[in-house]
LUMTORGU-914922 format. One record per atom (N, C-alpha, C): y, x, z. Coordinates in steps of 0.001 Angstrom, whole numbers, padded with zeros to 6 digits, always signed. Each point is the difference from the previous one (the first is absolute). Example, Ala and Ser with C-alpha at 12.3 -4.5 7.8 and 13.67 -1.06 7.14 Angstrom:
LUMTORGU-914922
-005690+013190+007800+001190-000890+000000+001200+000900+000000+001050-000350-000720+001190+000820+000060+001090-000770+000730
end
This chain:
LUMTORGU-914922
-000581-005887-017437+000892-001057+000390-000980-001278+000275-001217+000180+000289-000890-001289+000184+000314-000690+001037+000415+000560+001545+000471-000607+000906+000947-001242-000357+001367+000537-000779+000814-000826-000409-000496-001329-000855-000842+000329-000773-000573-001235-000781-000685-001153+000792-000657+000660+000953-000889-000920+000939+000993-000768+001090+000918+000659+000218+000873-000961+000735+000999-000846-000466+000275+000399-001363+000679-000941-000887-000912-001232-000328-001274-000054-000342-000745-001038-000128-000161-000689+001121-000172+000577+001215+000159-001063+001224+001161-000678+000221+001283+000530-000260+001216-000801+000359-000017-001010-001085-000318+000282-001401+000509-001139-000787-001161-000880-000194-001225+000252+000541-001210-001097-000106+000134-000675+001338+000563+000608+001048+000250-001058+001160+001091-001087-000258+000868+000144-000913+000919-000976-000084-000342-001410-000121-001399-000170-000709-000451-001422-000084-000142-000636+001127-000294+000843+001084-000133-000534+001482+001075-000198+000676+000996+001018+000086+001267-000013+000756+001131-000697-000622-000074-000097-001078+001253-000423-001020+001025+001047-000194+000824-000444-000981+001013+001034-000546+001144+000174+001062+000263-000943+000734+000902+000076+001270+000018+001174+000834-001174+000493+000044-000349+001204+000845+000355+001124-000481+000382+000210-001198+000543+001234-000669+001201+000459+000522+000342+001243+000448+001385+000495+000135+000138+001189-000906+001076+000209-000574+000496+001123-000573+001446+000595+000520+000093+001142+000423+000996+000761+000465+000467+001142-000659+001070+000197-000607+000254+001038-000873+001426+000614+000518+000166+001314-000098+001238+000666+000256+000212+001088-001170+001267-000178-000392+000325+001201-001036+001153+000664+000451+000083+001111+000169+000936+000721+000571+000539+001266-000728+001279+000220-000275+000462+001283-000957+001143+000696+000984+000135+001156-000360+001192+000612+000879-000011+001496-000403+000553+000779+001068+000454+001467-000216-000523+000659+001300-000562+001075-000145-000403+001013+001242+000636+001260-000197+000638+000639+001010+000374+001424-000196-001028+000963+000018-001329-000109+000412-000982+000939+000192-001383-000940-000379-000207+000081-001199-001164-000719-000560-001366+000568+000364-000233+001535+000241-001102+000574+000374+000002-000047+001384+000931-000379+000873-000014-000012+001524-000339+001432+000600+000807+001216-000735-000293+001420+000358+001227+000516+000270-000036+001086+000412+001150+000761+000144+000797+000302-001215+001352-000318-000304+000493-000039-001298-000537-000496-001237-000491-001495+000429-000687-000688-000937+001016-000557-000912-000312-000345-001228+001060-000710-001157-000006-001202+000307+001149-000461-000290+000217-001510-000119-000447-000719-001210+000019-001392-000004-000570-000701-000957+000211-001492+000045-000364-000629-001048-000042-001532+000135-001249-000381-000085-000273-001225+000481-001631-000347+000273-000016-001633-000257-001239-000536+000055-000205-001343-000189-001447-000183+000777-000012-000880+000800-001220-000315+000830-000231-001598-000096-001361-000167-000217-000153-001426-000001-001463-000241+000710-000186-001150+000741-001022-000473+000679-000206-001400-000073-001443-000232-000270-000418-001514-000210-001186-000178+000924-000055-000959+000651-001360-000689+000741-000337-001197-000307-001112-000277-000292-000690-001221-000437-000955-000414+000944-000088-000957+000944-000811-000400+000933-000550-001602-000262-001118-000066+000598-000437-001264-000093-000796-000481+001275+000133-001002+000642-000375-000529+001150-000687-001245-000023-001095-000254+000831-000643-001283-000062-000909-000128+001207-000750-001021-000036-000844-000396+001094-001169-000696-000412-001217+000170+000402-001050-000682-000216-000731-000228+001497+000233-001063+000465-000440-000388+001482+000666+000793+000812-000671+000580+000807+000364+000945+001249+000383+001362-000609-000225+000125-001391+000365+001499-000365+001256-000198-000837+000781+001056+000272+001240+000208-000679+000069+001299-000797+000361+000099-001125-000207+001052-001015+001579+000294-000441+000096+001493-000108+001351+000229-000803-000293+001460-000817+000314-000142-001243-000172+001317-001001+001421+000383-000560+000373+001251+000151+001161+000610-000496-000244+001042-001108+000989-000089-000879+000096+001070-000923+001258+000534+000138+000197+001331-000102+001328+000695+000252+000301+001038-000996+001001+000221-000713+000397+001040-000804+001425+000480+000196+000035+001271+000019+001464+000636+000105+000177+001262-000547+001293+000336-000616+000055+001060-000862+001470+000450+000322+000283+001394-000161+001182+000656+000181+000094+000733-001264+001088-000098-000776+000487+000964-001120+001155+000514+000089+000288+001481-000395+001158+000302-000064+000639+000329-001320+001236+000437+000030+000576-000041-001541-000392+001254-000272+000014+001285+000450-000025+001273-000511-001207+000623+000655-000199-000069+001450-000928+000696+000613-001100-000852-000171-000852+000212-000905-001113-000950-000235-001198+000628+000799+000100+001131+000575-001241+000664+000587-000043-000803+001329+001117-000793+000540-000050-000689+001286-000225-001446-000065-000742-000574-001418-000208-001386-000073-001218-000269+000833-000126-001174+000538-001067-000352+000952-000548-001455-000514-001268-000136+000217-000597-001490-000127-001040-000372+000800-000066-001281+000429-001161-000406+000973-000372-001273-000398-001405-000358-000051-000727-001137-000017-000951-000157+001055+000039-001300+000521-000672-000482+001049-000634-001033+000070-001123-000370+000438-000745-001448+000213-000585+000101+001351+000044-001463+000580-000752-000198+001352-000203-001440+000101-001051-000200+000846-000509-001236+000386-000049-000046+001693+000433-001245+000424-000027-000171+001288-000777-001355+000257-000727-000045+001196-000647-001311+000086+000082-000320+001704+000457-001172+000346+000011-000447+001440-000958-001116+000229-000925-000008+000858-001020-000856+000147+000140-000649+001570+000194-001229+000257+000133-000573+001139-001583-000231+000461-000226+000842+000876-001405-000242+000680-000089-001118+000891+001153-000369+001017-000218-000985+001046+001535-000089+000383+000208-000942+000665+001622-000249+000536+000182+001198+000663+001254+000623-000364+000625+001131+000439-000836+001219-000016-000924+000105-001110-000645+001266-000442-000010+000022-001431+000584+001163-000647-000064+000178-001428-000316+001614-000176-000686-000042-001253-000378+001371-000605+000723+000231-001109+000541+001247-000108+000830+000093-001113-000468+001426-000677-000248+000173-001334-000336+001280-000617+000789-000034-001242+000104+001407-000191+000731+000347-001220-000522+001234-000712+000474+000138-001429-000311+001336-000613+001124+000098-001052+000517+001121-000395+000959+000519-000799-000353+001383-000778+000312-000245-001085-000065+001556-000847+001265+000506-000455+000506+000900-000060+001279+000357-000551-000191+001292-000871+000473+000097-001202-000143+001062-000966+001422+000498-000278+000351+001199+000419+001364+000572-000184-000097+000979-001096+001118-000011-000820+000349+001249-000759+001297+000537+000475+000023+001131+000358+001132+000733+000795+000495+001250-000793+001457-000057-000111+000664+001028-000712+000745+000846+001064+000121+001231-000211+000803+000925+001066+000750+001069-000936+001303+000089+000241+000708+001078-000563+000336+001024+000880-000352+001212-000235+000787+001228+000855+000808+000745-000491+001248+000080+000198+000996+000939-000665-000442+001400+000531+000037+001023-001081-000262+001334+000324+000812+000990-000899+000644+000835+000384+000775+001162-000635+000559-000723-001446+000594-001279+000090+000737-000473-001034-000928-000952-000896-001232+000075+000099-001164-001037-000660-000397-000847+001006-000581-001016-000752-000572-001185+000952-001595+000104-000203-000582+000183+000942-001580-000169+000048-000472-001271+000218-001001-000483-000870-000452-001495+000179-001285+000057+000513-000225-000844+000895-001564-000331+000554-000164-001474-000181-001099-000162-000967-000407-001424-000257-001481-000157+000518+000094-000756+001220-001416-000588+000665-000272-001215+000146-000801-000401+000844-000504-001324+000218-000956-000106+001176-000066-001269+000495-000947-000053+001131-000554-001653-000244-001165-000068+000846-000556-001395+000081-000116-000085+001335+000441-001142+000663-000010-000297+001535-000871-001471+000056-000981+000249+000925-000939-001378+000404+000565-000143+001258+000121-001292+000504+000379-000590+001318-000820-001308+000384-000364+000065+001259-000849-001066+000245+000574-000453+001676-000420-001217+000217+000529-000674+001174-001076-001004+000661-000149-000092+001117-000934-000919+000810+000633-000380+001055+000212-001281+000242+000720-000503+001353-000515-001020+000350-000426-000224+001452-000455-001132+000620+001036-000376+001228+000488-001092-000325+001118-000635+001102-000554-001009+000842+000117-000010+001317-000345-001212+000737+001264-000223+000880+000263-001405-000049+001227-000278+000831-000468-001216+000755+000442-000046+001436-000183-000951+000919+001330-000657+000225-000029-000639+001213+001410-000762+000208+001070+000669+000475+000027+001257+000517+000973+000903+000246-000053+001352-000543-000929+000522-000581-000491+001188-000199-000674+000087-001212+000014+001391-000745-000557-000062-001388-000408+001639+000077-001038+000337-000588-000793+001160-000126-000439+000193-001470+000474+001114-000719-000459+000512-001326-000789+001107-000110-000942+000110-000542-000711+001365-000288-000166+000438-001383+000652+001001-000222+000146+000486-001461-000635+001206-000608-000640+000085-000971-000432+001219-000672+000584+000136-001263+000601+001290-000340+000669+000131-001208-000314+001373-000744+000059+000344-000906-000191+001008-000834+000647+000176-001219+000355+001805-000146+000647+000043-001325-000520+001391-000444-000247+000029-001286-000804+001078-000571+000633+000460-001260+000772+001345+000030+000924+000417-000972-000836+001074-000767+000040-000085-001474-000604+000765-000919+000996+000648-001261+000434+001044+000514+001066+000599-000702-000841+000437-001524+000763-000064-001063-000604+000577-001401+000781+001353-000247-000582+000557-001034+000598+001294-000311+001482-000127-000630+000660+000951+000246+001469-000126-000408+000201+000957-001297+000682-000304-000838+000561+000666-001305+001263+000718+000310+000011+001288-000048+001518+000616+000284+000465+000511-001427+001357-000293-000053+000743+000496-001470+001077+000702+000623+000736+000617-001238+001121+000532+000250-000116+001533+000355-001296+000534+000179-000044+001395+000102-000224+000776-001430+000122+001435+000259-000186+000738-001243-001474-000029-000493-001033-000281+001003-001238-000067-000389-000651-001204+000506-001162-000278-000825-000391-001429+000195-001269+000030+001071+000117-000731+001256-000829+000029+000843-001025-001056-000257-001289+000104+000473-000982-001061-000012+000428-001254+000832-000417-001051-000129+000284-001085+001096-000524+000372+001252+000365-000252+001102-000274+000324+001283+000229-001003+000812-000838-000382+001096+000288-000900+001147+000590+000570+001205+001254-000477+000163+000971+000705+001060-000138-000707+001668-000674-001014-000111-000068-000635+001473-001569-000315+000029-000269+000049+001373-001568-000305+000636+000079-001495-000073-001467-000340-000102-000433-001356+000050-000114-000117+001677+000630-001536+000346+000220-000224+001485-000313-001287+000123-000657-000374+001106-000415-001389+000382+000250-000292+001484+000627-000767+000235+000476-000308+001426-000526-001405+000254-000724-000159+001149-000457-001426+000581+000516-000273+001159+000418-001047+000456+000508-000365+001301-000592-001254+000335-000148-000072+001435-000652-001015+000891+000819-000445+001028+000602-001265+000042+000934-000335+001150-000285-001312+000427+000600-000287+001515-000092-001104+000460+001479-000259+000704+000491-001333-000475+001373-000338+000464-000297-001065+000899+000742-000105+001063-000010-001175+000921+001161-000628+000592+000360-001276-000323+001011-000619+000570-000159-001106+000862+001029-000234+000959-000224-001141+001108+001424-000443+000116+000068-001259+000111+001382-000542+000330+000178-000298+001368+000945+000435+000654+000373+000036+001383+001144-001122+000160+000541-000325-001042+001132-001172+000306+000061-000442-001533+000939-001013-000204+000248-000580-001213+000802+000946-000949+000675+001175+000422+000686+000954-000716-000482+001283+000176-001242+000303+000758-000405+001334+000029-001318+000081-000010-000502+001057-000411-001404+000468-000192-000161+001303+000252-001337+000651+000746-000118+001291+000274-001064+000309-001029-000012+001369-000318-000687+000527-001325-000885+001115+000494-001048+000099-000806-000862+001202+000200-000568+000496-001175-000217+001308-000073-000573+000680-001379-000899+001303+000230-001127-000179-000688-000770+001245+000195-000508+000147-001334+000083+001333-000691-000146+000305-001303-000599+001355-000100-000902+000196-000809-000474+001226-000465+000050+000236-001428+000453+001156-000596+000149+000328-001287-000931+001526-000103-000620-000149-001203-000972+001058-000470+000089+000532-001329+000576+001214-000314+000075+000345-001412-001107+001029-000122-000391+000102-001302-001212+000724-000657+000555+000582-001166-000663+001359-000210+000678+000721-001328-001506+000689-000375-000436-000164-001102-001102+000828-000492+000146+001374+000280-001507+000772+000316+000021+001251+000410+000982+001056-000807-000495-000306-001392+000456+001184-000972+001945-000422-000100+000335-001041+000142+001410-000278+000051+000641+000487+001459-000754+000113+001113+000604+000601+001296+000108+001536-000357-000770+000540-000882+000187+001479-000249+000950+000250-001102+000037-000847-000880+000859+000292-001235+001487-000353+000315+000263-001046+000793+001325-000650+000334+000346+000357+001512-000801+000729+000926+000372+000223+001007+000481-001388+000843-000738-000893-000213+000021-001274+000574-001193-000555+000799+000206-000306+001239-000979-000296+000881-000456-001277+000629-000715-000860+000087-000191-001115+000675+000294+000059+001423+000743-001424+000398+000250-000055+001593-000128-001237+000299+000080-000294+001494-000120-001228+000607+001075-000313+000922+000592-001283+000069+001160-000341+000855-000378-001188+000630+000171-000225+001390-000215-001165+000738+001364-000539+000669+000442-001246-000099+001055-000334+000497-000422-001157+000909+000934-000192+001216-000078-000960+000965+001630-000259+000345+000164-001490-000253+001412-000254+000560+000149-001394+000302+001067-000327+000748+000198-001312+000480+001478-000275-000220+000417-001376+000078+001507-000424-000047+000268-001385+000045+000897-000556-000736+000408-001404+000453+000580-000350-001568-000033-001456-000266+000805-000537-000972+000540-001104+000621+001428-000276-000108+000905-000878+000490+000968-000519-001069+000176-001319+000289+001063-000675-001024+000685-000919+000846+001319+000283+000266+001050-000747+000865+001225-000338-000907+000145-001235-000343+001104-000444-000662-000060+000824-001530+001034+000786-000053+000234+000841-001348-000508+001214+000152-000696+000388+000896-000632+001227+000110-001599+000188+000032-000179+000839-000876-001684+000161-000168-000337+001698+000490-000994+000306+000731-000018+001320+000458-001590+000128-000074-000658+001121-000602-001632+000194+000178+000165+001536+000225-000858+000421+001057+000238+001287+000581-001549+000495+000302-000480+001110-000562-001353+000367+000421+000271+001586+000182-000655+000562+001422+000075+001299+000333-001212+000404+000409-000300+001137-000115-001141+000676+000403-000176+001667-000441-001271+000191-000256-000270+001498-000255-001144-000013-001152+000165+001111-000568-000948+000291-001100-000731+001340+000260-001198+000380-000182-000788+001062+000283-000543+000356-001381+000334+001159-000506-000349+000523-001138-000749+001299-000124-001055+000204-000852-000729+001379-000027-000647+000084-001369-000248+001230-000413-000643+000240-000887-001610-000011+000144-000763-000448-000839-001649-000132+000048-000588+001521+000188+000792+000815-000537-000840+001435+000175+000147+000484+001315+000990-000359+000800+000107+000409+001360+000890-000961+000973-000820-000914+000450+000479-001103+000888+001069+000511+001214-000481+001472+000360+000658+000376+001218+001527+000228-000507+000445-000192-001098+001327+000240-000382+000807-001314+000093-000230-000991+000704+000298-001278-000108+001546-000048+000604+000754-000826-000557+001553+000016+000499+000099-001590-000010+000993-000167+001225+000233-001465+000445+001554-000220-000266+000335-001002-000875+001320-000110-000443+000342-001329+000455+001166-000425+000280+000690-001303+000306-000132-000977-001292-000311-001384+000234-000103-000849-000992+001024-001279+000129+000592-000338-001074+001151-000945+000144-000102-000906-001236+000187-001435-000045+000153-000804-000951+000939-000979+000318+001236-000131-000490+000904-001003+000606+000648-000417-001226+000482-001260+000320+000946-000758-001048+000663-001140+000731+001363-000153-000326+000848-001033+000617+000984-000407-000971+000495-001319+000151+001035-000581-000972+000710-000979+001062+001227-000142-000473+000892-000751+000915+001032-000586-000809-000143-001405-000148+001209-000553-000788+001222-000432+000750+001154+000920-000208+001278+000108+000688+000765-001437-000348-000246-000495-001063+000746-001088-000355-000911-000894-001260+000695-000909-000475-000711-000738-001185+000007+001003-001251+000733+000982-000041+000191+000904-001100-000539+001492+000331+000240+000461+001212-000374+001528+000094-001221-000155+000754-000985+001280-000388-001007+000048+000638-000480+001641+000056-000532+000619+001152-000157+001247+000185-001386+000140+000214-000635+001136-000637-001437+000173+000496-000242+001507+000217-000980+000412+000834-000307+001394+000338-001683+000016-000168-000296+001175-000449-001235+000135-000164-000479+001543+000404-000883+000161+000765-000396+001510+000457-001451+000127+000108-000425+001257-000569-001559+000292+000122-000375+001262+000268-000907+000642+000814-000474+001304+000397-001489-000179-000289-000522+000601-000944-001538-000189-000172-000621+001427-000608-001171-000038-000330-000655+001315-000613-000553-000529-001313+000203+001121-000846-000040-000189-001599-001479+000800-000296-001098-000539-000436-001110+000663-000494-000336+000080-001361+000550-000852-000540-000208-000438-001433+000673+001011-000922+001081+000403+000139+001032+001254-000748+000631+000644+000884-000498+000799+001048+000838+000870+000754+000411+001224-000472+001187+000579+000812+000495+001218-000349-000950+001213+000392-000492+000029+001051-001042+000967+000190-001551-000273-000476-000883+000750+000045-001440-000206-000206-000547-001042+000634+000481-000526+001086-000821-001152+000639+000804-001145+000179+001334+000031+000811+000806-001300+000290+001491+000242+000217+000626-000783-000183+001591+000116+000188+000372-001133+000895+001056+000296+000777+000799-000924+001056+001081-000559-000772+000049-001338-000105+001062-000526-000670+001009-000907+000904+001105+000262-000230+001207-000910+000916+000784-000715-000990+000190-001213+000043+000921-000567-000744+001043-001107+000611+001086-000064-000185+001036-000948+000350+001030-000501-001129-000051-001378-000017+000850-000752-000925+000884-000981+000758+001322-000093-000394+001088-001000+000370+000466-000631-001272-000102-001191+000031+000522-000968-001106+000784-001054+000429+000906-000468-000869+000967-001049+000282-000043-000954-001196+000182-001123+000072+000274-001043-001140+001012-000861+000094+001094-000308-000932+001012-000862+000211-000221-001023-001248+000045-001140+000423-000268-001092-001128+001392-000598-000160+000495+000594-001179+001488-000560-000360+000101-001312-000153-000931-000330-000958-000192-001425-000526-001416-000446+000177-000379-001320-000572-001250-000314+000075-000808+000826-001387+000839+000686-000859-000635+000440-001017+000288+001627-000003+000759+000505+000883+000381+001530+000014-000188+000517+001314-000663+000966+000016-000185+000834+001253+000123+001441-000156+000470+000583+001144+000372+001642+000087-000837+000501+001009-000818+001188-000389-001081+000707+000960+000508+001327+000019-000285+000520+001121+000049+001654+000220-001014+000387+000982-000136+001087-000415-001326+000709+001066+000438+001400+000089-000549+000617+001121-000055+001475+000260-001289+000401+000624-000820+001027-000569-001278+000280+000599-000185+001615+000047-000852+000327+000829-000385+001280+000098-001598+000299+000308-000649+000866-000718-001498+000245+000138-000278+001385+000237-000649+000190+001056-000345+001566+000403-001555+000111-000053-000657+000961-000663-001264+000233-000170-000335+001428+000303-000961+000423+000804-000256+001371+000091-001592+000036+000066-000462+001112-000178-001389+000239+000144-000482+000349+001279-001075-000858+000687-000410+000128+001320-000518+001348+000315-000760+000638-000932-000785+001162+000299+000598+001194-000538+001056-000411-000913+000718+001140-000571+001651-000395+000110+000534+000065+000985+001410-000556+000201+001074+000470-001027-000342+001203-000642+001031+000738-000949+000059-001072-001241-000838-000911-000421+000088-000933-001005+000881-001370+000443+001004-000040-000439+001030-001078+000385+000638-000559-001164+000214-001301+000013+000936-000854-000863+000776-000840+000582+001333-000102-000312+000825-000976+000634+000921-000761-001062-000108-001244+000128+000742-000938-001035+000940-000936+000641+001365+000213-000582+000819-001021+000525+000648-000846-001110+000446-001322+000229+000403-000619-001186+000993-001089+000656+001086-000299-001028+000938-001002+000306-000061-000982-001409-000110-001172+000217+000065-001050-001122+001020-001117+000223+000324-000503-001133+000780-001308-000140-000355-000746-001105-000267-001276+000369-000450-000970-001273+000558-001256+000140+000598-000625-001175+000468-001241-000251-000953-001076-000857-000485-000947+000514-000664-001053-000718+000434-001029-000328-000187-000623-001286+000797-001210-000487-001198-000944-000216-000257-000996+000504-001023-001046-000525+000621-000718-001040-000601+000133-001198+000558-000953-001234-000782-001333+000110-001219-000139+000139-000754-001093+000148-000989+000144+000987-000880-001075+000063-001063-000021+000919-001091+001027-000376-000099+000158-001305-001081+001199-000440+000847+001252-000438+001005+000266-000005+000700+001142-000371+001184+000617+000801+000129+001289+000316+001059+000580+000577+000387+001331-000580+001331+000530+000280+000243+001315-000256+000398+001021+001057-000187+001219-000244+000224+000648+001262+000652+001486-000594+001020+000282+000980+000822+001302-000341-000446+000788+001371-000282+001273-000249-000479+000956+001116+000537+001345-000472+000424+000714+001204+000343+001489+000142-000903+000587+001262-000463+001153-000313-000778+000673+000981+000124+001456-000057+000324+000480+001209+000242+001618+000224-001260+000583+000738-000630+000782-000365-001015+000630+000731-000100+001566+000208-000079+000375+001191-000013+001405+000237-001370+000393+000711-000597+001177-000591-001396+000327+000220+000169+001643+000301-000662+000200+001290-000116+001191+000477-001446+000421+000094-000572+000909-000605-001459+000348+000113-000348+001336-000089-001223+000346+000327-000521+001481+000117+000184+000907-001370-000099-000895-001110+000060+000543-001335+001228-000127-000680+001074-000375+000648+001372-000238-000698+000805-001373+000571+001341+000227-000226+000845-000940+000484+000511-001014-001255+000230-001006-000120+000942-000722-001212+000370-001168+000579+000941-000625-000926+000576-001160+000275-000073-001057-001231+000092-001221+000103-000423-000915-001062+000994-001202+000184+000866-000086-001082+000870-001397-000143-000514-000814-001019-000216-001260+000324-000663-001006-000940+000857-001414-000162+000238-000330-001098+000719-001235-000125-000785-000895-000998-000119-001261+000219-000843-000895-000703+000581-001540-000335-000536-000462-000892+000304-001519-000194-001479-000601-000264-000298-000996+000568-001253-000592+000043-000025-001507-000384-001082-000485-000754-000179-001561-000270-001107-000334+000590-000130-000988+000928-001199-000309+000717-000165-001442-000382-001408-000190-000423-000556-001512-000532-001177-000338+001013-000184-001229-000151-001235-000600+001154-000401-001312-000697-001078-000220-000523-000468-001269-000550-001154-000425+000616
end
């Protein structure tokens, strides 16, 4: 846990420079009931408690802005303890104003996850307790002019799964690593140019490259791949309507055989309209390629769409509803599929400037190659911010 100590020293040591007002603490404590704690076919129901806490510190030294963040979250079940999860993360982000209209932004974060999974099998519950460490980095250079802006970004994510302990079997098995090590590096250029006071044209070029150690390629049947995306679109805001739309194509191929390249449509869209002072509706849609954790050995095609609405009953009470659907299929092994549909309803009550209550209900249907199941989830949450 040396990384955690180093970041904590930076956060509290910097307070003398930026002052205590730069501290922010957000906490959420949520409790409820789920009909399927293991999210598997015929999974058992259970009560649960989730809590999440984020401490951040921001400050500036001349042209340099700094932000440090510590995050902790945990899920505990009343009886299905093999499903308990915990995560701790720390990150640092810096922004340097190089010149007027030019900024350099860099960031690093590390996350440690402790993951529990339960698998019902012949009337018994098999427990799998594992973990992983994820490192993430980001570097971005943004240059803005009178009517246009260009940003060049390099980001990377490296996941290192740890050995898992399997319990609930008649025999004792030695700890074993169940997932491969995976690294994904992305390089992108985003461009936008204002063509009027309410509209801008957008352009995007992006390349993603996954890497898997040679031994893991054989042991886990996981292969590195490359994906390149080119897209263009618009962003418009007219009155109560906001729309951002990008469309293009993604070419993807495994490194072992570039001749197997596939071309898929790319889409990134979001819009929101305020129907009145109290009503608003939002739509989000995306079609992309997944290299980090795909269904097949190389890459998956993912399609997502979500429609949501919000009604502000009073200044303190609001009601939100959403329906969504996600489809994922292996690009080079189309037999691997997963479809998730969900519907949710949420009531928020603002108690004070720093606190609110939330009541939520969720229904989720999952259809996958390894089995279908449904989940009902009802929760009560307390949210605070200081």
